[in-house]
TIVO-2410 file (N, C-alpha, C; in nm, 3 decimals):
# residues 123
REC num residu      c1      c2      c3 atome chaine
REC   1      E  -6.669  -4.765  -4.544     N      A
REC   1      E  -6.533  -4.795  -4.554    CA      A
REC   1      E  -6.412  -4.823  -4.663     C      A
REC   2      I  -6.536  -4.884  -4.764     N      A
REC   2      I  -6.434  -4.878  -4.895    CA      A
REC   2      I  -6.419  -4.786  -4.974     C      A
REC   3      I  -6.413  -4.659  -4.964     N      A
REC   3      I  -6.444  -4.505  -4.957    CA      A
REC   3      I  -6.316  -4.489  -4.895     C      A
REC   4      T  -6.301  -4.493  -4.765     N      A
REC   4      T  -6.160  -4.450  -4.668    CA      A
REC   4      T  -6.071  -4.519  -4.760     C      A
REC   5      D  -6.082  -4.664  -4.796     N      A
REC   5      D  -5.959  -4.711  -4.780    CA      A
REC   5      D  -5.904  -4.658  -4.886     C      A
REC   6      F  -5.968  -4.653  -5.045     N      A
REC   6      F  -5.958  -4.600  -5.127    CA      A
REC   6      F  -5.895  -4.438  -5.134     C      A
REC   7      K  -5.936  -4.363  -5.041     N      A
REC   7      K  -5.919  -4.207  -5.038    CA      A
REC   7      K  -5.770  -4.231  -4.957     C      A
REC   8      A  -5.743  -4.329  -4.887     N      A
REC   8      A  -5.585  -4.321  -4.822    CA      A
REC   8      A  -5.483  -4.420  -4.928     C      A
REC   9      I  -5.507  -4.401  -5.045     N      A
REC   9      I  -5.392  -4.417  -5.158    CA      A
REC   9      I  -5.391  -4.292  -5.214     C      A
REC  10      R  -5.491  -4.195  -5.226     N      A
REC  10      R  -5.489  -4.066  -5.277    CA      A
REC  10      R  -5.376  -3.990  -5.204     C      A
REC  11      Q  -5.392  -3.997  -5.066     N      A
REC  11      Q  -5.340  -3.962  -4.943    CA      A
REC  11      Q  -5.184  -3.946  -4.915     C      A
REC  12      A  -5.143  -4.076  -4.981     N      A
REC  12      A  -5.019  -4.150  -4.994    CA      A
REC  12      A  -4.948  -3.982  -4.940     C      A
REC  13      E  -4.810  -3.993  -4.932     N      A
REC  13      E  -4.723  -3.920  -4.903    CA      A
REC  13      E  -4.640  -3.945  -5.032     C      A
REC  14      N  -4.596  -4.023  -5.097     N      A
REC  14      N  -4.527  -4.073  -5.237    CA      A
REC  14      N  -4.563  -4.197  -5.310     C      A
REC  15      L  -4.525  -4.196  -5.403     N      A
REC  15      L  -4.586  -4.267  -5.503    CA      A
REC  15      L  -4.542  -4.475  -5.436     C      A
REC  16      Q  -4.419  -4.433  -5.386     N      A
REC  16      Q  -4.417  -4.598  -5.327    CA      A
REC  16      Q  -4.567  -4.606  -5.212     C      A
REC  17      A  -4.535  -4.559  -5.119     N      A
REC  17      A  -4.672  -4.552  -5.056    CA      A
REC  17      A  -4.822  -4.576  -5.133     C      A
REC  18      A  -4.820  -4.489  -5.203     N      A
REC  18      A  -4.928  -4.522  -5.256    CA      A
REC  18      A  -4.999  -4.649  -5.320     C      A
REC  19      K  -4.841  -4.690  -5.390     N      A
REC  19      K  -4.878  -4.862  -5.468    CA      A
REC  19      K  -4.879  -4.950  -5.342     C      A
REC  20      E  -4.826  -4.878  -5.236     N      A
REC  20      E  -4.823  -5.042  -5.103    CA      A
REC  20      E  -4.969  -4.996  -5.089     C      A
REC  21      R  -5.014  -4.901  -5.056     N      A
REC  21      R  -5.131  -4.924  -4.996    CA      A
REC  21      R  -5.273  -4.961  -5.092     C      A
REC  22      L  -5.236  -4.936  -5.215     N      A
REC  22      L  -5.326  -5.018  -5.330    CA      A
REC  22      L  -5.338  -5.161  -5.381     C      A
REC  23      A  -5.196  -5.250  -5.337     N      A
REC  23      A  -5.154  -5.335  -5.316    CA      A
REC  23      A  -5.260  -5.352  -5.138     C      A
REC  24      A  -5.311  -5.292  -5.068     N      A
REC  24      A  -5.354  -5.346  -4.959    CA      A
REC  24      A  -5.484  -5.362  -4.983     C      A
REC  25      F  -5.522  -5.251  -5.043     N      A
REC  25      F  -5.638  -5.252  -5.103    CA      A
REC  25      F  -5.710  -5.319  -5.157     C      A
REC  26      S  -5.666  -5.414  -5.283     N      A
REC  26      S  -5.679  -5.478  -5.400    CA      A
REC  26      S  -5.687  -5.587  -5.311     C      A
REC  27      A  -5.603  -5.620  -5.197     N      A
REC  27      A  -5.583  -5.768  -5.080    CA      A
REC  27      A  -5.729  -5.814  -5.025     C      A
REC  28      K  -5.773  -5.644  -4.969     N      A
REC  28      K  -5.881  -5.644  -4.882    CA      A
REC  28      K  -6.002  -5.639  -4.925     C      A
REC  29      W  -6.011  -5.606  -5.053     N      A
REC  29      W  -6.108  -5.583  -5.137    CA      A
REC  29      W  -6.182  -5.669  -5.249     C      A
REC  30      E  -6.061  -5.748  -5.250     N      A
REC  30      E  -6.068  -5.833  -5.386    CA      A
REC  30      E  -6.174  -5.910  -5.383     C      A
REC  31      S  -6.165  -6.041  -5.278     N      A
REC  31      S  -6.314  -6.125  -5.277    CA      A
REC  31      S  -6.472  -6.014  -5.331     C      A
REC  32      S  -6.425  -5.912  -5.244     N      A
REC  32      S  -6.661  -5.815  -5.312    CA      A
REC  32      S  -6.608  -5.795  -5.457     C      A
REC  33      Y  -6.502  -5.712  -5.477     N      A
REC  33      Y  -6.486  -5.666  -5.639    CA      A
REC  33      Y  -6.361  -5.724  -5.692     C      A
REC  34      K  -6.394  -5.831  -5.763     N      A
REC  34      K  -6.263  -5.925  -5.792    CA      A
REC  34      K  -6.224  -5.841  -5.913     C      A
REC  35      R  -6.341  -5.833  -6.032     N      A
REC  35      R  -6.267  -5.735  -6.125    CA      A
REC  35      R  -6.213  -5.608  -6.147     C      A
REC  36      R  -6.289  -5.512  -6.090     N      A
REC  36      R  -6.257  -5.364  -6.045    CA      A
REC  36      R  -6.154  -5.369  -5.963     C      A
REC  37      S  -6.122  -5.443  -5.837     N      A
REC  37      S  -5.957  -5.446  -5.812    CA      A
REC  37      S  -5.812  -5.484  -5.856     C      A
REC  38      K  -5.872  -5.575  -5.958     N      A
REC  38      K  -5.774  -5.626  -6.038    CA      A
REC  38      K  -5.766  -5.465  -6.191     C      A
REC  39      N  -5.851  -5.436  -6.212     N      A
REC  39      N  -5.830  -5.348  -6.323    CA      A
REC  39      N  -5.776  -5.248  -6.257     C      A
REC  40      L  -5.761  -5.205  -6.126     N      A
REC  40      L  -5.732  -5.080  -6.044    CA      A
REC  40      L  -5.595  -5.118  -6.049     C      A
REC  41      V  -5.569  -5.212  -6.030     N      A
REC  41      V  -5.387  -5.279  -6.017    CA      A
REC  41      V  -5.326  -5.247  -6.095     C      A
REC  42      Q  -5.407  -5.266  -6.258     N      A
REC  42      Q  -5.322  -5.290  -6.380    CA      A
REC  42      Q  -5.330  -5.094  -6.438     C      A
REC  43      M  -5.358  -5.019  -6.397     N      A
REC  43      M  -5.392  -4.910  -6.428    CA      A
REC  43      M  -5.292  -4.829  -6.376     C      A
REC  44      E  -5.162  -4.837  -6.460     N      A
REC  44      E  -5.076  -4.782  -6.479    CA      A
REC  44      E  -5.077  -4.595  -6.456     C      A
REC  45      E  -5.174  -4.514  -6.542     N      A
REC  45      E  -5.191  -4.408  -6.504    CA      A
REC  45      E  -5.276  -4.316  -6.388     C      A
REC  46      L  -5.299  -4.472  -6.313     N      A
REC  46      L  -5.409  -4.391  -6.149    CA      A
REC  46      L  -5.302  -4.331  -6.113     C      A
REC  47      F  -5.174  -4.317  -6.066     N      A
REC  47      F  -5.065  -4.228  -5.995    CA      A
REC  47      F  -4.996  -4.087  -6.066     C      A
REC  48      T  -5.067  -4.089  -6.169     N      A
REC  48      T  -5.008  -3.975  -6.235    CA      A
REC  48      T  -4.966  -3.836  -6.169     C      A
REC  49      F  -5.073  -3.784  -6.107     N      A
REC  49      F  -5.073  -3.690  -6.017    CA      A
REC  49      F  -4.969  -3.694  -5.926     C      A
REC  50      F  -4.917  -3.750  -5.888     N      A
REC  50      F  -4.776  -3.823  -5.813    CA      A
REC  50      F  -4.664  -3.759  -5.886     C      A
REC  51      S  -4.651  -3.730  -6.011     N      A
REC  51      S  -4.560  -3.660  -6.119    CA      A
REC  51      S  -4.592  -3.477  -6.066     C      A
REC  52      F  -4.680  -3.455  -6.028     N      A
REC  52      F  -4.705  -3.307  -5.968    CA      A
REC  52      F  -4.673  -3.237  -5.854     C      A
REC  53      P  -4.628  -3.120  -5.836     N      A
REC  53      P  -4.583  -3.072  -5.702    CA      A
REC  53      P  -4.724  -3.144  -5.579     C      A
REC  54      T  -4.713  -3.195  -5.470     N      A
REC  54      T  -4.780  -3.215  -5.337    CA      A
REC  54      T  -4.883  -3.110  -5.336     C      A
REC  55      A  -4.838  -2.963  -5.364     N      A
REC  55      A  -4.933  -2.828  -5.331    CA      A
REC  55      A  -5.070  -2.849  -5.414     C      A
REC  56      I  -5.038  -2.923  -5.513     N      A
REC  56      I  -5.126  -2.940  -5.623    CA      A
REC  56      I  -5.222  -3.050  -5.659     C      A
REC  57      R  -5.155  -3.164  -5.562     N      A
REC  57      R  -5.224  -3.305  -5.634    CA      A
REC  57      R  -5.391  -3.295  -5.603     C      A
REC  58      Q  -5.413  -3.259  -5.468     N      A
REC  58      Q  -5.598  -3.269  -5.476    CA      A
REC  58      Q  -5.668  -3.201  -5.574     C      A
REC  59      T  -5.623  -3.109  -5.602     N      A
REC  59      T  -5.730  -3.015  -5.685    CA      A
REC  59      T  -5.710  -3.040  -5.814     C      A
REC  60      I  -5.577  -3.143  -5.853     N      A
REC  60      I  -5.580  -3.201  -6.024    CA      A
REC  60      I  -5.698  -3.347  -5.987     C      A
REC  61      Y  -5.643  -3.395  -5.858     N      A
REC  61      Y  -5.741  -3.512  -5.854    CA      A
REC  61      Y  -5.877  -3.517  -5.852     C      A
REC  62      S  -5.924  -3.378  -5.774     N      A
REC  62      S  -6.070  -3.316  -5.826    CA      A
REC  62      S  -6.119  -3.337  -5.928     C      A
REC  63      T  -6.244  -3.315  -5.925     N      A
REC  63      T  -6.301  -3.273  -6.048    CA      A
REC  63      T  -6.393  -3.195  -6.060     C      A
REC  64      N  -6.396  -3.088  -5.931     N      A
REC  64      N  -6.497  -2.995  -5.865    CA      A
REC  64      N  -6.482  -2.902  -5.982     C      A
REC  65      L  -6.375  -2.848  -6.023     N      A
REC  65      L  -6.357  -2.797  -6.067    CA      A
REC  65      L  -6.434  -2.773  -6.209     C      A
REC  66      I  -6.413  -2.912  -6.252     N      A
REC  66      I  -6.501  -2.870  -6.379    CA      A
REC  66      I  -6.640  -2.938  -6.414     C      A
REC  67      E  -6.670  -3.013  -6.290     N      A
REC  67      E  -6.851  -3.030  -6.274    CA      A
REC  67      E  -6.906  -2.890  -6.222     C      A
REC  68      S  -6.782  -2.791  -6.155     N      A
REC  68      S  -6.876  -2.659  -6.155    CA      A
REC  68      S  -6.941  -2.600  -6.297     C      A
REC  69      F  -6.807  -2.573  -6.362     N      A
REC  69      F  -6.789  -2.495  -6.499    CA      A
REC  69      F  -6.930  -2.613  -6.597     C      A
REC  70      N  -6.960  -2.744  -6.561     N      A
REC  70      N  -7.052  -2.809  -6.690    CA      A
REC  70      N  -7.194  -2.755  -6.616     C      A
REC  71      K  -7.176  -2.766  -6.485     N      A
REC  71      K  -7.339  -2.752  -6.412    CA      A
REC  71      K  -7.407  -2.580  -6.487     C      A
REC  72      S  -7.262  -2.510  -6.472     N      A
REC  72      S  -7.335  -2.358  -6.508    CA      A
REC  72      S  -7.356  -2.328  -6.637     C      A
REC  73      L  -7.294  -2.381  -6.750     N      A
REC  73      L  -7.296  -2.402  -6.872    CA      A
REC  73      L  -7.419  -2.450  -6.909     C      A
REC  74      K  -7.441  -2.563  -6.820     N      A
REC  74      K  -7.598  -2.668  -6.915    CA      A
REC  74      K  -7.684  -2.550  -6.842     C      A
REC  75      K  -7.685  -2.431  -6.769     N      A
REC  75      K  -7.822  -2.400  -6.678    CA      A
REC  75      K  -7.850  -2.274  -6.784     C      A
REC  76      M  -7.673  -2.225  -6.866     N      A
REC  76      M  -7.718  -2.118  -6.946    CA      A
REC  76      M  -7.748  -2.183  -7.061     C      A
REC  77      V  -7.751  -2.286  -7.084     N      A
REC  77      V  -7.820  -2.353  -7.234    CA      A
REC  77      V  -7.924  -2.331  -7.215     C      A
REC  78      R  -7.973  -2.454  -7.098     N      A
REC  78      R  -8.142  -2.490  -7.073    CA      A
REC  78      R  -8.230  -2.303  -7.113     C      A
REC  79      R  -8.127  -2.237  -7.035     N      A
REC  79      R  -8.208  -2.082  -7.044    CA      A
REC  79      R  -8.198  -2.037  -7.191     C      A
REC  80      K  -8.104  -2.052  -7.246     N      A
REC  80      K  -8.182  -2.009  -7.398    CA      A
REC  80      K  -8.272  -2.064  -7.475     C      A
REC  81      E  -8.290  -2.210  -7.403     N      A
REC  81      E  -8.369  -2.232  -7.465    CA      A
REC  81      E  -8.396  -2.341  -7.633     C      A
REC  82      Q  -8.355  -2.282  -7.731     N      A
REC  82      Q  -8.311  -2.356  -7.825    CA      A
REC  82      Q  -8.241  -2.277  -7.894     C      A
REC  83      F  -8.197  -2.309  -8.004     N      A
REC  83      F  -8.086  -2.295  -8.108    CA      A
REC  83      F  -8.109  -2.318  -8.241     C      A
REC  84      P  -8.065  -2.232  -8.368     N      A
REC  84      P  -8.121  -2.264  -8.460    CA      A
REC  84      P  -8.080  -2.368  -8.546     C      A
REC  85      N  -7.967  -2.400  -8.499     N      A
REC  85      N  -7.897  -2.528  -8.553    CA      A
REC  85      N  -7.728  -2.545  -8.456     C      A
REC  86      E  -7.676  -2.619  -8.503     N      A
REC  86      E  -7.575  -2.692  -8.409    CA      A
REC  86      E  -7.463  -2.605  -8.397     C      A
REC  87      G  -7.434  -2.484  -8.543     N      A
REC  87      G  -7.344  -2.432  -8.533    CA      A
REC  87      G  -7.340  -2.341  -8.415     C      A
REC  88      A  -7.434  -2.240  -8.399     N      A
REC  88      A  -7.516  -2.157  -8.316    CA      A
REC  88      A  -7.524  -2.193  -8.163     C      A
REC  89      L  -7.509  -2.342  -8.150     N      A
REC  89      L  -7.517  -2.387  -7.998    CA      A
REC  89      L  -7.337  -2.420  -7.971     C      A
REC  90      D  -7.286  -2.471  -8.042     N      A
REC  90      D  -7.133  -2.410  -8.059    CA      A
REC  90      D  -7.052  -2.308  -8.024     C      A
REC  91      R  -7.114  -2.211  -8.130     N      A
REC  91      R  -7.048  -2.067  -8.103    CA      A
REC  91      R  -7.131  -2.031  -7.946     C      A
REC  92      F  -7.232  -2.031  -7.920     N      A
REC  92      F  -7.294  -1.992  -7.766    CA      A
REC  92      F  -7.216  -2.079  -7.650     C      A
REC  93      I  -7.141  -2.224  -7.716     N      A
REC  93      I  -7.050  -2.261  -7.536    CA      A
REC  93      I  -6.938  -2.188  -7.587     C      A
REC  94      M  -6.873  -2.177  -7.739     N      A
REC  94      M  -6.697  -2.149  -7.704    CA      A
REC  94      M  -6.747  -1.989  -7.647     C      A
REC  95      T  -6.830  -1.939  -7.671     N      A
REC  95      T  -6.828  -1.798  -7.614    CA      A
REC  95      T  -6.841  -1.776  -7.449     C      A
REC  96      Q  -6.915  -1.906  -7.385     N      A
REC  96      Q  -6.924  -1.949  -7.264    CA      A
REC  96      Q  -6.800  -1.943  -7.193     C      A
REC  97      V  -6.712  -2.049  -7.265     N      A
REC  97      V  -6.591  -2.046  -7.211    CA      A
REC  97      V  -6.495  -1.992  -7.219     C      A
REC  98      M  -6.499  -1.902  -7.373     N      A
REC  98      M  -6.420  -1.759  -7.341    CA      A
REC  98      M  -6.417  -1.689  -7.275     C      A
REC  99      E  -6.548  -1.652  -7.174     N      A
REC  99      E  -6.556  -1.544  -7.072    CA      A
REC  99      E  -6.517  -1.624  -6.948     C      A
REC 100      Y  -6.538  -1.736  -6.942     N      A
REC 100      Y  -6.540  -1.760  -6.804    CA      A
REC 100      Y  -6.369  -1.784  -6.839     C      A
REC 101      N  -6.270  -1.796  -6.871     N      A
REC 101      N  -6.104  -1.829  -6.939    CA      A
REC 101      N  -6.072  -1.688  -6.899     C      A
REC 102      D  -6.165  -1.600  -6.953     N      A
REC 102      D  -6.116  -1.409  -6.914    CA      A
REC 102      D  -6.131  -1.382  -6.760     C      A
REC 103      K  -6.273  -1.477  -6.709     N      A
REC 103      K  -6.293  -1.416  -6.585    CA      A
REC 103      K  -6.187  -1.504  -6.467     C      A
REC 104      F  -6.135  -1.579  -6.487     N      A
REC 104      F  -6.058  -1.665  -6.380    CA      A
REC 104      F  -5.936  -1.638  -6.443     C      A
REC 105      E  -5.883  -1.561  -6.561     N      A
REC 105      E  -5.747  -1.584  -6.636    CA      A
REC 105      E  -5.654  -1.581  -6.488     C      A
REC 106      N  -5.638  -1.432  -6.398     N      A
REC 106      N  -5.594  -1.417  -6.321    CA      A
REC 106      N  -5.581  -1.439  -6.239     C      A
REC 107      R  -5.647  -1.549  -6.172     N      A
REC 107      R  -5.651  -1.614  -6.044    CA      A
REC 107      R  -5.609  -1.775  -6.074     C      A
REC 108      A  -5.559  -1.755  -5.966     N      A
REC 108      A  -5.451  -1.901  -5.920    CA      A
REC 108      A  -5.559  -2.011  -5.831     C      A
REC 109      H  -5.571  -2.092  -5.874     N      A
REC 109      H  -5.678  -2.230  -5.756    CA      A
REC 109      H  -5.582  -2.229  -5.677     C      A
REC 110      R  -5.686  -2.303  -5.558     N      A
REC 110      R  -5.575  -2.333  -5.473    CA      A
REC 110      R  -5.427  -2.386  -5.503     C      A
REC 111      G  -5.302  -2.359  -5.411     N      A
REC 111      G  -5.178  -2.447  -5.476    CA      A
REC 111      G  -5.075  -2.387  -5.566     C      A
REC 112      F  -5.151  -2.366  -5.669     N      A
REC 112      F  -5.066  -2.320  -5.785    CA      A
REC 112      F  -4.998  -2.212  -5.825     C      A
REC 113      K  -5.013  -2.113  -5.746     N      A
REC 113      K  -4.927  -1.993  -5.740    CA      A
REC 113      K  -4.772  -2.016  -5.684     C      A
REC 114      G  -4.812  -2.129  -5.552     N      A
REC 114      G  -4.663  -2.153  -5.541    CA      A
REC 114      G  -4.603  -2.248  -5.629     C      A
REC 115      C  -4.685  -2.286  -5.765     N      A
REC 115      C  -4.550  -2.378  -5.816    CA      A
REC 115      C  -4.566  -2.387  -5.945     C      A
REC 116      H  -4.587  -2.244  -5.978     N      A
REC 116      H  -4.617  -2.196  -6.091    CA      A
REC 116      H  -4.460  -2.234  -6.152     C      A
REC 117      D  -4.310  -2.195  -6.125     N      A
REC 117      D  -4.271  -2.239  -6.158    CA      A
REC 117      D  -4.233  -2.354  -6.220     C      A
REC 118      T  -4.238  -2.452  -6.156     N      A
REC 118      T  -4.186  -2.583  -6.153    CA      A
REC 118      T  -4.307  -2.652  -6.234     C      A
REC 119      L  -4.426  -2.609  -6.263     N      A
REC 119      L  -4.519  -2.612  -6.379    CA      A
REC 119      L  -4.467  -2.571  -6.491     C      A
REC 120      D  -4.418  -2.462  -6.517     N      A
REC 120      D  -4.353  -2.427  -6.632    CA      A
REC 120      D  -4.266  -2.505  -6.682     C      A
REC 121      S  -4.145  -2.559  -6.594     N      A
REC 121      S  -4.048  -2.647  -6.627    CA      A
REC 121      S  -4.102  -2.760  -6.653     C      A
REC 122      M  -4.212  -2.841  -6.643     N      A
REC 122      M  -4.278  -2.927  -6.683    CA      A
REC 122      M  -4.334  -2.934  -6.795     C      A
REC 123      F  -4.400  -2.777  -6.844     N      A
REC 123      F  -4.425  -2.838  -6.951    CA      A
REC 123      F  -4.360  -2.703  -7.041     C      A
***
């Protein structure tokens, strides 16, 4: 139930609705999670993703892409077993990152292709 209530904040149509849902969430769960609830209300950066186009908000909010890449990187490092020094490990990881970037350079994640111009103007 707490997860559903928290998801409702992220799924709000706009920033004002999200803030209202956060206030309702805090009021409902404050008795059980007083400190956490108070911290959430004070986090101004919690709503940063509302600055971006609606099409990409879910992708920005989620860490699935990062977690997937980290898992595959960890698997590759384990397969290698040992490195002669820290520099060798750094070079190996950078090579993997560069290969990943090359592989996905021309692909656009869900929603990003349609708002490319908006993102260019933002950055």
